[in-house]
VOGU-3710 file (C-alpha; in Angstrom, 3 decimals, decimal comma):
1> xxxxxxxxxx> 34,348/30,513/102,077  35,106/33,495/104,305  34,504/32,162/107,844  34,042/35,697/109,231  31,215/36,285/106,738  29,781/32,869/107,589  29,643/33,702/111,318  28,050/37,071/110,545  25,424/35,375/108,379  24,672/32,831/111,083
11> xxxxxxxxxx> 24,194/35,541/113,718  22,088/37,817/111,512  20,025/35,028/109,968  16,402/34,856/111,109  15,364/31,771/113,037  12,005/31,809/111,317  13,500/30,417/108,155  15,239/27,719/110,116  11,916/26,775/111,704  10,138/26,756/108,319
21> xxxxxxxxxx> 12,889/24,654/106,757  12,781/22,163/109,629  8,983/21,985/109,367  9,216/21,296/105,633  11,676/18,495/106,246  9,421/16,965/108,898  6,374/17,164/106,623  8,403/15,656/103,786  9,523/12,700/105,898  5,935/12,076/107,044
31> xxxxxxxxxx> 4,660/12,355/103,457  7,396/9,985/102,318  6,289/7,410/104,863  2,523/7,765/105,230  1,134/9,753/102,296  2,529/7,333/99,747  0,908/4,399/101,563  -2,450/6,156/101,460  -2,068/6,947/97,767  -1,139/3,325/97,117
41> xxxxxxxxxx> -4,318/2,039/98,713  -6,498/4,534/96,819  -4,858/3,973/93,436  -4,853/0,179/93,797  -8,544/0,314/94,711  -9,303/2,385/91,616  -7,068/0,263/89,373  -8,726/-2,913/90,619  -12,038/-1,757/89,131  -10,608/-1,725/85,597
51> xxxxxxxxxx> -10,319/-4,786/83,373  -6,835/-4,052/82,070  -3,661/-4,525/84,123  -1,755/-1,721/82,402  -2,811/0,832/85,025  -1,572/-1,530/87,754  1,758/-1,754/85,930  1,992/2,040/85,685  1,201/2,551/89,370  3,648/-0,120/90,483
61> xxxxxxxxxx> 6,416/1,423/88,348  5,776/4,913/89,782  5,443/3,820/93,428  9,065/3,933/94,668  10,379/6,718/92,370  7,436/8,930/93,398  8,136/8,453/97,102  11,782/9,450/96,654  10,726/12,383/94,436  8,593/13,747/97,284
71> xxxxxxxxxx> 11,568/13,472/99,637  13,801/15,209/97,088  11,305/18,063/96,593  11,020/18,564/100,340  14,787/18,848/100,764  15,012/21,224/97,794  12,190/23,406/99,208  13,950/23,549/102,596  17,146/24,733/100,940  15,205/27,373/98,994
81> xxxxxxxxxx> 13,646/28,639/102,238  17,064/28,964/103,893  18,495/30,627/100,766  21,909/31,588/102,190  23,952/34,150/100,261  25,864/32,507/97,427  29,097/34,257/98,338  28,826/32,886/101,889  27,497/29,366/101,207  26,569/28,344/97,619
91> xxxxxxxxxx> 24,030/25,846/98,934  21,265/26,819/96,477  23,455/26,305/93,415  24,621/22,914/94,710  21,049/21,863/95,540  19,782/22,907/92,102  22,461/20,941/90,272  22,093/17,837/92,469  18,308/18,153/92,267  18,388/18,142/88,463
101> xxxxxxxxxx> 20,658/15,103/88,306  18,700/13,170/90,916  15,444/14,029/89,112  16,898/12,577/85,914  17,905/9,435/87,828  14,410/9,100/89,324  12,756/9,534/85,908  15,117/6,931/84,470  14,342/4,599/87,388  10,622/5,027/86,753
111> xxxxxxxxxx> 11,022/4,289/83,029  13,208/1,251/83,815  10,533/-0,166/86,132  7,886/0,685/83,553  9,760/-1,280/80,885  9,991/-4,262/83,271  6,260/-4,040/83,991  5,271/-3,830/80,347  7,638/-6,721/79,567  5,865/-8,929/82,095
121> xxxxxxxxxx> 2,482/-7,866/80,686  3,600/-8,442/77,071  5,130/-11,830/77,937  1,889/-12,985/79,561  0,025/-12,025/76,387  2,660/-13,618/74,161  2,416/-16,953/75,962  -1,261/-17,148/75,002  -0,475/-17,013/71,267  0,525/-19,939/69,051
131> xxxxxxxxxx> 3,578/-18,169/67,636  6,902/-18,306/69,482  8,294/-15,199/67,780  6,653/-12,815/70,241  7,999/-14,860/73,195  11,539/-14,219/71,938  10,868/-10,678/70,718  9,634/-9,309/74,064  12,943/-9,820/75,980  14,877/-8,511/72,962
141> xxxxxxxxxx> 12,828/-5,293/72,761  13,016/-4,887/76,551  16,821/-5,063/76,567  17,010/-2,654/73,611  14,823/-0,081/75,373  16,853/-0,363/78,584  20,098/0,142/76,677  18,654/3,210/74,935  17,403/4,524/78,293  20,836/4,181/79,930
151> xxxxxxxxxx> 22,633/5,907/77,037  20,067/8,729/76,964  20,283/9,193/80,735  24,083/9,434/80,651  23,933/12,025/77,857  21,315/14,128/79,685  23,314/14,048/82,940  26,461/15,013/81,039  24,587/17,924/79,470  23,463/19,116/82,918
161> xxxxxxxxxx> 27,018/18,890/84,206  28,090/21,362/81,524  29,545/19,023/78,927  28,756/19,718/75,272  26,659/16,910/73,819  27,080/18,302/70,304  30,841/18,123/70,743  30,535/14,538/71,956  28,428/13,601/68,936  30,933/15,344/66,649
171> xxxxxxxxxx> 33,794/13,436/68,228  31,885/10,200/67,693  31,519/11,181/64,049  35,277/11,724/63,742  36,038/8,409/65,419  33,173/6,581/63,773  35,412/4,475/61,582  37,481/3,285/64,535  34,354/2,536/66,540  32,832/0,642/63,621
181> xxxxxxxxxx> 35,985/-1,443/63,206  36,112/-2,204/66,915  32,402/-3,024/67,104  32,090/-5,004/63,875  31,729/-8,304/65,754  29,107/-6,803/68,045  27,161/-5,447/65,074  27,439/-8,808/63,290  26,116/-10,588/66,376  23,273/-8,081/66,685
191> xxxxxxxxxx> 22,199/-8,698/63,099  22,614/-12,408/63,711  20,205/-12,235/66,658  17,691/-10,353/64,490  17,988/-13,075/61,825  17,412/-15,787/64,434  14,296/-14,000/65,692  12,915/-13,476/62,183  13,770/-16,880/60,662  12,880/-18,730/63,891
201> xxxxxxxxxx> 14,983/-21,874/63,376  14,435/-22,563/67,076  12,834/-21,095/70,176  13,815/-20,905/73,841  13,401/-24,389/75,302  14,028/-26,264/72,029  16,503/-29,113/71,757  18,858/-28,307/68,866  21,810/-30,111/67,350  24,680/-28,798/65,223
211> xxxxxxxxxx> 27,980/-30,230/64,048  29,702/-28,807/67,134  27,241/-29,068/70,028  23,846/-30,319/71,138  21,549/-29,094/73,886  18,543/-27,037/74,978  18,290/-23,319/74,177  18,113/-21,277/77,403  18,368/-17,679/76,177  18,709/-15,710/72,933
221> xxxxxxxxxx> 20,597/-12,516/73,748  22,005/-9,516/71,903  25,414/-11,044/71,343  25,094/-14,768/71,895  22,726/-17,657/72,484  23,055/-19,803/75,596  22,664/-23,544/75,149  22,578/-26,021/78,029  24,185/-29,294/76,968  23,103/-32,683/78,281
231> xxxxxxxxxx> 26,338/-32,786/80,289  24,855/-29,708/82,092  27,574/-27,408/80,717  26,642/-23,995/79,300  27,700/-23,104/75,748  27,640/-19,449/74,623  27,528/-19,276/70,824  27,884/-15,889/69,047  24,711/-15,210/67,069  26,664/-14,320/63,929
241> xxxxxxxxxx> 28,122/-17,855/63,918  24,908/-19,587/64,959  22,909/-17,848/62,208  25,200/-19,451/59,597  25,178/-22,942/61,102  23,157/-25,926/59,924  20,768/-26,426/62,850  18,784/-29,589/63,451  15,804/-28,691/65,643  14,982/-31,974/67,337
251> xxxxxxxxxx> 11,886/-30,601/69,076  10,393/-29,459/65,757  9,341/-33,007/64,960  5,867/-34,170/65,822  6,839/-37,790/66,589  9,944/-39,927/67,173  11,252/-42,681/64,908  12,079/-46,190/66,108  14,318/-48,254/63,845  15,615/-51,661/64,876
261> xxxxxxxxxx> 16,358/-55,253/63,815  15,479/-58,543/65,430  17,545/-61,626/64,647  16,151/-65,153/65,057  18,066/-68,388/64,671  18,465/-70,225/61,345  16,428/-73,203/62,521  13,283/-71,024/62,294  10,775/-72,466/59,824  9,033/-70,425/57,133
271> xxxxxxxxxx> 5,691/-70,826/58,893  7,104/-69,614/62,221  8,721/-66,631/60,513  5,402/-65,626/58,934  3,652/-65,965/62,293  6,318/-63,812/63,961  5,999/-61,053/61,355  2,191/-61,076/61,539  2,313/-61,013/65,348  4,705/-58,049/65,435
281> xxxxxxxxxx> 2,509/-56,154/62,948  -0,467/-56,778/65,227  1,479/-55,509/68,283  2,317/-52,262/66,494  -1,244/-51,833/65,232  -2,804/-52,296/68,671  -0,389/-50,323/70,824  -1,888/-46,895/71,745  1,489/-45,177/71,778  2,487/-46,188/68,252
291> xxxxxxxxxx> 1,675/-43,845/65,373  -0,505/-45,697/62,863  0,305/-43,538/59,860  3,300/-45,608/58,785  5,111/-48,738/59,965  7,141/-51,583/58,467  7,837/-55,154/59,630  9,810/-57,131/57,025  12,054/-60,187/56,869  14,771/-58,406/54,924
301> xxxxxxxxxx> 18,092/-60,201/55,207  20,022/-63,397/55,811  22,729/-62,350/58,214  25,830/-64,367/59,062  24,303/-65,849/62,192  20,614/-64,845/62,095  17,475/-64,284/60,067  16,898/-60,516/60,285  13,456/-58,913/60,819  13,456/-55,149/60,162
311> xxxxxxxxxx> 11,151/-52,872/62,250  10,424/-49,240/61,389  7,726/-47,265/63,202  7,065/-44,025/65,112  5,885/-43,178/68,606  3,056/-40,650/68,816  4,803/-38,568/71,467  8,081/-36,737/70,875  8,859/-36,633/74,604  11,881/-38,765/75,339
321> xxxxxxxxxx> 10,484/-40,494/78,448  7,200/-41,397/76,718  9,086/-42,562/73,624  11,261/-44,896/75,721  8,204/-46,253/77,506  6,505/-47,076/74,182  9,661/-48,723/72,891  10,023/-50,800/76,054  6,425/-52,007/75,987  6,659/-52,994/72,310
331> xxxxxxxxxx> 9,935/-54,866/72,931  8,442/-56,766/75,862  5,436/-57,833/73,787  7,732/-58,987/70,967  9,724/-61,092/73,445  6,521/-62,698/74,718  5,414/-63,381/71,139  8,662/-65,095/70,152  8,668/-67,145/73,355  5,115/-68,322/72,634
341> xxxxxxxxxx> 6,168/-69,357/69,107  9,196/-71,217/70,422  11,643/-68,997/68,567  15,022/-67,979/69,893  17,002/-64,788/69,448  20,171/-65,309/67,489  23,572/-64,105/68,592  26,875/-64,051/66,730  28,263/-67,566/66,596  30,353/-69,859/64,392
351> xxxxxxxxxx> 30,205/-73,582/63,793  33,496/-75,381/63,322  33,451/-78,684/61,425  36,445/-81,033/62,004  36,947/-83,775/59,485  38,808/-86,805/60,837  40,591/-89,173/58,453  42,127/-92,416/59,691  45,641/-92,947/58,442  46,629/-96,545/57,413
361> xx> 48,868/-98,319/59,811  52,377/-99,182/58,596
//
């Protein structure tokens, strides 16, 4: 910049434009602070009269970007009013370029907030359905749209800065093989996540078990699935590996199995054993927490130190705490039954017989 020309421009420049520019800035600041609040109240009042919440989502997404857009337009208008000569101060050219880039950022910010709003709306609708696929699909689609938005925004800004997008795309085509080789694991994990969402071997919140780990699924992401173990550690498993694993979904069952043996002592009579079996069958049949579809109580084996009674039944609830409560109550009633019959629980023991022979005296 030629400082002599700058001083000449400053002395010859009309103060009217300075006053107009300052007025525009003042009006812009006031509009940024007060006009937006008034528009918010009006739009929320109108949106509250509709049954759908989509208009509320749209207004909430546009609220902050719109306020900054008004401030940006006011600054740009003030610069246009000043309009200094480009050879003295290229302020207009700088303002135009910055204005374009900031406008792109504000549009991207609005779309980002809009995606978040629609994700919340879609998740609330998905939770009302019986299927769990939509609950997992909504975060996946949301992350995909955000990634596409970021890439598109970077390309548009680069185009406005003067870079050739076609040349960039051509260079990606030339280096496509290298990129594909470098990103093969990422692509495999992405397809693995799609397979997990389509096949639905588990959902977020399910307790799963594999040959390598066991825990509760916290998140299904692009690359990996997060699983919280019962030791409270966090395991990140690549989706390409998880999709090929044998997965036991513990929470997919409708009830929990209880399998156990009771050993009574060998001095138990046949009549007492029959009474014990009949009593245990009655306990299982009358307990409200025991599933009545199938159960077994059988005297099945002569063990080394006990007569073995085999129990096989299911609790109605698959919740661990409820299952343990049912099991405890059944065990307590069985103890009371055996005590009333005068039977004793057997424990591992051995009887040693010593034969004594008197030797003749010499």
